[in-house]
C-alpha positions in Angstrom: 5.2 -15.2 -4.9 2.1 -13.2 -6.2 1.7 -11.6 -2.8 5.3 -10.2 -3.0 4.7 -8.9 -6.5 1.4 -7.3 -5.4 3.1 -5.6 -2.4 6.0 -4.4 -4.5 3.6 -2.8 -6.9 1.6 -1.2 -4.1 4.7 0.1 -2.4 5.8 1.7 -5.7 2.4 3.3 -6.0 2.4 4.5 -2.4 5.9 5.9 -2.8 4.6 7.9 -5.8 1.7 9.3 -3.8 4.0 10.2 -0.8 6.5 11.9 -3.1 3.7 13.9 -4.9 2.2 14.9 -1.6 5.6 16.2 -0.3 6.1 18.1 -3.5 2.7 19.7 -3.1 3.7 20.8 0.4 1.4 18.6 2.5 2.6 18.4 6.1 4.7 15.4 7.0 2.3 14.3 9.8 -0.6 14.0 7.3 1.6 12.2 4.8 2.6 9.7 7.5 -0.9 9.1 8.6 -2.2 8.6 5.1 0.7 6.3 4.1 0.1 4.2 7.2 -3.6 3.9 6.4 -3.0 3.1 2.7 -0.3 0.5 3.6 -2.8 -1.3 5.9 -5.4 -1.3 3.1 -2.8 -2.6 0.7 -1.8 -5.5 3.0 -5.5 -6.4 3.5 -6.2 -6.4 -0.2 -3.0 -8.3 -1.1 -3.9 -11.0 1.4 -7.5 -11.2 0.1 -6.4 -11.5 -3.5 -3.6 -14.0 -3.1 -5.0 -16.3 -0.4 -5.7 -19.8 -1.6 -9.1 -21.4 -1.4 -9.7 -23.7 1.6 -10.1 -27.3 0.3 -13.5 -28.6 1.4 
């Protein structure tokens, strides 16, 4: 559940960045590339923060 909450928050953040970049006149290609990179970083960090410890 915390993974879904983390991703929802990150997607809202990413949407705000994309909207701001489009208002500033950044070309769509650069917005797409940046959004894809940030989405990958968001997924990696969400998995890292919400993954449970392995029982040893």
